[in-house]
C-alpha positions in Angstrom: -28.1 9.4 44.2 -27.2 5.5 43.0 -30.6 3.7 41.4 -32.1 1.0 44.0 -32.7 -2.2 42.1 -35.0 -5.2 43.9 -34.1 -8.2 45.1 -35.8 -9.8 42.1 -33.2 -7.9 39.4 -30.2 -9.4 41.8 -31.0 -12.7 42.0 -31.8 -12.5 38.2 -27.9 -11.1 37.3 -26.7 -13.3 39.8 -28.3 -16.4 38.0 -27.5 -15.7 34.8 -23.8 -15.3 36.2 -24.1 -18.7 37.3 -24.7 -19.7 33.8 -21.7 -18.6 32.8 -23.0 -15.3 31.3 -19.8 -12.4 31.3 -20.5 -9.0 33.2 -21.0 -7.4 29.5 -23.5 -10.0 28.6 -25.5 -9.2 31.5 -25.2 -5.8 31.5 -26.8 -5.9 28.0 -29.4 -8.3 29.2 -30.2 -5.7 32.4 -29.7 -2.6 31.3 -27.6 -1.9 34.1 -23.8 -0.7 34.3 -21.5 -3.8 34.5 -20.1 -2.3 37.6 -23.0 -2.8 39.6 -23.5 -6.2 38.5 -19.9 -7.1 39.8 -20.5 -6.2 42.7 -23.8 -8.5 42.9 -21.8 -11.3 41.2 -18.7 -11.4 43.0 -19.0 -14.2 45.3 -20.5 -16.6 42.9 -17.8 -19.5 41.8 -17.8 -20.3 37.6 -17.0 -23.9 37.1 -13.9 -24.5 34.7 -15.7 -25.0 31.7 -17.4 -21.4 32.0 -14.1 -19.6 32.8 -13.0 -21.2 29.5 -16.2 -19.9 27.5 -15.1 -16.9 29.0 -11.6 -16.3 28.3 -12.7 -17.5 24.3 -15.5 -14.9 24.6 -12.8 -12.0 25.9 -10.2 -13.3 23.5 -12.8 -12.8 20.2 -13.8 -9.9 22.1 -10.5 -8.0 21.9 -9.8 -9.9 18.0 -13.3 -8.0 17.0 -12.2 -4.9 18.8 -9.1 -4.5 16.8 -10.7 -5.4 13.4 -12.7 -2.1 14.4 -10.0 -0.1 15.2 -8.2 -1.2 12.4 -11.6 -0.6 10.3 -11.8 2.9 11.9 -7.7 3.8 11.0 -8.4 2.4 7.7 -11.4 5.3 6.7 -9.5 8.0 8.7 -6.3 7.2 6.6 -8.4 7.5 2.6 -10.3 10.3 3.9 -6.6 12.1 4.8 -5.2 10.9 1.3 -8.7 12.2 -0.3 -8.5 15.6 0.9 -4.8 16.1 0.1 -5.7 14.9 -3.1 -8.4 17.4 -3.4 -6.3 20.0 -2.6 -3.6 19.1 -5.3 -5.6 17.7 -7.7 -5.2 21.5 -10.1 -1.8 19.8 -10.7 -3.7 17.8 -13.0 -4.5 20.7 -15.4 -0.8 21.8 -15.7 0.1 22.4 -19.2 1.5 18.5 -19.7 1.2 18.7 -23.6 4.0 21.3 -23.2 6.9 20.9 -24.7 9.0 22.3 -21.8 6.8 20.8 -19.4 7.2 17.4 -20.8 10.7 17.3 -20.7 10.9 18.9 -17.5 8.3 15.8 -16.4 9.9 13.6 -18.0 13.4 14.7 -17.1 12.6 14.5 -13.4 11.4 11.5 -13.5 14.0 10.0 -15.1 16.4 11.7 -12.0 14.5 10.1 -9.7 14.3 6.1 -11.1 16.7 5.8 -13.9 20.3 4.7 -14.1 22.8 7.7 -13.8 25.9 8.4 -16.3 28.6 7.1 -15.9 27.6 4.1 -14.2 26.1 3.2 -16.6 25.9 4.3 -20.6 22.7 3.5 -21.4 19.0 5.0 -20.4 17.8 2.4 -17.8 14.7 3.6 -16.0 12.9 1.0 -13.5 10.3 0.9 -11.6 7.6 -1.8 -10.2 4.4 0.7 -10.3 2.6 0.5 -13.7 1.6 4.2 -13.8 4.8 5.4 -13.2 6.1 3.0 -16.1 4.2 4.2 -18.4 4.1 8.0 -17.8 7.4 7.9 -17.9 7.0 6.2 -21.7 4.5 9.0 -22.6 6.8 11.7 -22.1 9.6 9.9 -23.1 7.9 8.7 -26.6 6.0 12.3 -27.0 9.0 14.8 -26.6 11.9 13.2 -27.3 13.0 11.3 -30.5 13.2 7.4 -30.0 14.1 4.5 -31.7 11.5 2.0 -31.0 13.8 -0.8 -32.0 16.7 0.3 -29.4 14.0 -0.3 -26.5 14.6 -3.9 -24.4 13.1 -4.6 -21.0 14.0 -7.4 -17.9 11.3 -8.1 -15.9 12.8 -9.1 -12.1 10.6 -10.7 -9.6 9.4 -12.8 -7.0 10.7 -16.6 -7.0 7.1 -17.7 -6.8 5.7 -15.5 -10.0 5.8 -16.7 -13.6 7.8 -14.5 -15.4 6.7 -15.9 -19.1 3.4 -14.1 -17.9 4.8 -11.2 -16.2 6.8 -10.6 -19.4 4.0 -10.5 -21.8 1.8 -7.8 -19.0 4.5 -5.7 -19.0 5.1 -5.9 -22.8 1.2 -4.9 -23.2 1.7 -2.2 -20.8 4.4 -0.4 -22.2 4.0 -1.0 -26.0 7.6 -2.2 -26.6 7.0 -5.7 -28.3 7.6 -9.4 -26.2 10.4 -10.0 -29.1 12.4 -6.7 -27.1 11.9 -8.7 -23.3 15.2 -10.4 -22.2 14.4 -13.4 -20.2 12.8 -12.5 -16.5 14.4 -12.5 -13.6 13.7 -14.6 -10.5 15.0 -13.1 -7.4 16.4 -16.3 -5.4 16.1 -14.8 -2.2 12.7 -15.2 -2.3 12.5 -18.8 -2.5 9.8 -20.3 -0.3 8.5 -16.5 0.6 5.1 -16.5 -1.0 4.4 -13.6 -2.8 1.9 -11.7 -0.1 0.9 -8.4 -2.2 -1.4 -8.2 -4.0 -1.5 -7.6 -7.8 2.9 -7.4 -7.5 3.8 -7.5 -11.3 7.5 -7.3 -10.4 9.8 -4.6 -11.3 10.3 -3.7 -15.3 13.5 -2.2 -16.1 13.2 -0.3 -20.1 16.3 0.2 -21.8 17.1 2.1 -24.5 20.2 2.3 -26.1 21.3 5.7 -26.2 24.0 7.6 -24.1 23.1 11.1 -25.7 19.6 10.1 -24.8 20.3 9.2 -21.2 22.4 12.0 -20.5 19.9 14.7 -21.8 17.4 13.7 -19.3 19.6 13.3 -16.3 20.9 16.4 -17.3 17.3 17.6 -17.7 17.1 16.6 -13.7 19.7 18.0 -12.7 19.2 21.3 -13.9 16.1 21.8 -11.9 17.8 20.2 -8.8 20.6 23.1 -9.1 18.5 25.5 -9.6 16.5 24.9 -6.2 19.7 25.0 -4.4 21.1 28.3 -6.1 20.8 30.6 -3.9 22.2 28.5 -1.1 18.6 28.4 0.5 
């Protein structure tokens, strides 16, 4: 059964509407459903000024609503990622200090991100993610004999970034001497296009002048790929 409202309540709703209040504002003020209020005030004409005010409020409300929806989605995604990371967390306990596991991981990283023989005749490993570069070099130095003097690096970055400071950043991260860094390369395609990604440090390409080591890493990675597809399944 529909609730019956007094003439006083209806008159107050009409008064608020005539002052340019939105249906939502009146509903909140009087604690009455918007659909009910709409029937009471549908004959009230609003001034152009009042219409502009309501239009602005509707746009602002829509914008705030989108922000809230975006925030809810962001929290859902973060929760989703936490659940998956928790499920695979046991992988952190694998014996990476074991030589076979260490070499295997290093080889797989190289197969994914490294330059392949014979297209290149030296080890070349590049990525924009500092963690990947650091992990690769840690495994490389731990399980393979390397001569530090054979390392070279080049940083490729966006036009509006400072190449010298990026060279210093990657030198500190890789533990490779600044003197072994080539002059950084600024991508002309990004001219007049400001860098928007927070924390982006360009792409660091680590080079090591040894074809034998390059192909050994490549072969380790390929052996795993070939094993996975050996039975045709």
